[in-house]
N, C-alpha and C positions, 0 to 999 in steps of 0.2 A: 930705411928700406929702400934700396934701388927703385930706379922707376920702373925698369922692366920685370922686377919681382911683383912689384904693385900692380902692374897693369895683367900680369899673370892670374895673380890672385883675384882680382876684380872679374875678370873674364871667366875664371871656373866658377865664383860665385853668381855671375849673372847667367850662365849656362844651368848651372842647377836649380836656380831661380825657375828661368824658363822652361825647363823641363818640369817641375813641380808643376807649376801653372799648367801647362799642357795635359800634366797627367790628371790632374783634377779637374780639367774643362772635359777631359774624355772619359772621367768617370761618370761625373753628372750628368754628361750629355749621351751618353751610354743608358746613365739610370730613367733621364725623360724619355728616351726613345723605347726603352723596355716598358715603362709606365703607361706610354701611350698606347703600347700595343695590348697592355691588360685593358686601357680603359677602353679601345674597341672591342675588346669580347664582351666586358662587362654590358656596354650599351647594345652590343649585337645580340639580343636577346629575345627578340620577338617569335613566337611559335612559328610552323612552317605554313599556317594557314594565315599567318598577318596576325592573330589576334594572340592577347596575351592570358594563357593558361591561368586558373584560380586553384588555388587549394584550399578545402575546408581545413582548419583548424581552430582549436580553442584561443581566444583573445588572451591568455595569458602566456601564451607561447611564442605570440608575435614579438617581432625584434626591439620594440619601442617600450621603453617601460617596465622594463622586466629585471632591472638590476636585481630585485630583493626577492624575485621570484621564487616561492616555495610552492611545487604542487598540492591542492587541495582533493583528495579523492572524493568528498564530500560536495564539491563545488557541481551545481547544475547550471550556470551560466550558458545562455544559450550561444550553439556553435556560429561564428561571423566568417566571413570570405574575405579574401583579400589580393588583388594581384601579385603573384611572384613573378610573373613577365620573365620565365627563364625556361630555353630549348634545351634540356640537357642533351636530348640525343643530337641536336645540332652541334653541340659542343663536342660530343665524342666525335662526329663524323670532320669536325674540322681537324682535330688531330692526326697527324699522318700516321702513328704507330698505334692509333685506338688505344691509348693508355690514361685517358681521361677518367676517372671515375667518382668525381663530385666537385663541390664547392663549399670553400671553407670561409667563414667571414666571423669578424668579431665588431660589433658597434663602437664607434668611437675612436678605431684605429685604420691605418692603411690595411691591415689585413681582411684582403676581399678578392681572394684568387680559386682560380682552378687547382684542384687537387690530382696528380698523375700517380700512376703506381706501374713500375716496368714488371718485368719477367725476373726470376730468381737469378737465371743465367745471364741477366743483363743488367745485373746491380747498379745503384746510384748512376744510373743512366740521365736522371734529370737534375743532378748536381750543379752541372755546367752546361743544361741545356733549356730553351725555354719550351713553351707550350708548343710549339711547331717542330722542334727538334734541332734547331738553331744554336749555334756555340753562344753560350752567355754566361757572362760573371757573376749574374744573380740566379742563374739557374730557375728552377721550379719550385714552387711545395710540392712534395711527394711523399708516398707512403712507403715505408719499409715494405722491401719486397717479400716478405714471409708472410706479414699481417693479412688476415682474413678483413676485409673491409665491409662485405655484404651479409655474412652471416649473424654479425659479426662476431670475433674471436673477444675474449675478456679486454684485451687492449690494442689499440692503433696507434702507433708510433708514427708521427710526420716530420720531416726535416724540412728545414727553410735558412736561408741565409741571413746575418743579421748586417745587412747593410747599412753604410754610413748616412745615406740619404732618408733612412728612415722607411724604407721598404719592407717587401718581405717579411719577416720574421723579428725585425728590428724592435717594434713595438713590445715584443714581448718581456725587453729590458725593464719597463716602466711597472711590471707586476712584482718586480722584486719589493716594492713598496707595498703596504696594504691600501694605502689610498686609492690604486688604480682598483684593485680587488672590490674596495667598496664600492667605485663609480659603476664598474660594470665587469661581472664577474661570469657571464655566460660566453659561449662560442657555440657558433651554430654551423653544422657540418650535414650537408646533404649529400645523399650518395646516388649515382646512376648505375645501374646493372644493366648495360646491354644485353647480355643474353634474354634478360627478362623483359626488358624496356621499364621496371620500375625504378621508380623515383620514392626516395626516402627524406624524409624532413627530420633531423633529430636535434635537439637544443640539451646542450653540456653546461655543468657548471663547475667554475676550478674549485679544486678542495686542496691542492696543493702545489708551490714554487718554489723549486729548489736548484741549485748548481750540483754538479760533479764532474769529475775528469773522465775523459774518454781513454785516457792511457792502458793499454792493454794491462790486465791482471791489476787494476786500479779502479777507484771509484764503483758506482753504482750501476750496473749493466739493466738498465730501464728499458731500455729497446729492445731486449732479447725475450721480456715478458710478453708474451702474447695468448697463451691459455693455461689456464691454474690447472695443475692435475687434483687440487682439491680445495677445501676452505683454507686449509691452512696455509698452501703457498699463494692464495690470492690476499689472504690477511697479513702475508711478511711484505708482498709488494707494497700496498698500501700503507701499512704502518712504516716501511723504509722512506716513501714517499713524503709521509706527514711527519717523521723525525728529521727529516733533510728539510723541510720545508723554512722559509723564512718566516713563517707567521702563521697561526694558526687560525684556519678558517671555520672550524666548526663542522664540517662535513666529513663524512667517512663512508666510502664506499661500501657495500654491502655484498658478501660473494652471491652473486649471481648479474650484479650491475656490469655495466658497461663502461670502459673507459678511452680517453684518448689521450697521449702525451704530445706535446708541440715542442719541438726539439729544436736549438739553435745555438750558434758559439757563444761562449762565455771568455771574457779575456782576463777575468783575475785569478784563475787557475792555469796550471801547465795544460793544454789542451783540453781546457775547460768545456762545460756544456751547459747552457740553462733549459730548464725543462719545465714547462708548464700542464701539469696533469688535471685532467676534469674527467667528469662522470657523469653520465647520461641522466638527464631528467625529463624526458620528452620524446 
């Protein structure tokens, strides 16, 4: 091989290596910057009075020690209080577009984020925008625009990117293995209705984890299910979720139950989606 050709090849490889290193540095630096911003939001949760608000809740709905929680209607355990320390009105005011609708968290994962919802005529606004409306490759966790978060509808679908650094909805990938479900099957979704000022605290339990394709005319269009016209339509949706599920959780939502679907990218299918479906238990 001529020396000139050798030098040219080495130069091209060096440039490629440098480019890859810069890309990775930028990717993870942007990721850290984004997570730092969310950490600031998480920490900036004192009420306008400077005191931590408290919420009266049954002990069994508290975030810790609830992995195998099954509601017992006969339980007469006295209620306890613990500080939630969250100023949801403050979060709402911080968002320039006033699109903040709640907070989503899963114990033992990085999923601990504000939830956004833009108008139907501004669909997917938060796909590549952060909480403040700035451009971001990570985007935000956001609710499908047609869904009714506050009443709510039979199903609320939320979207989030599957980031390589484990942020946003990347943690959902672990739930393709039942061991993750065995360790923690609960999702906490608090909602804030700015029109009424009402905050609702709800716990959901995962009943199915499945993958499908988002290609038009293919796959399961779970995201389009919002309100069942009747029991048959509701049961068909639940049945499809369970049939596609990686494993049987032993849970089957009943007509009238409220559900959420957490959706992110899945890479073994063409235009794949991974979905974690959960039913409200409190």
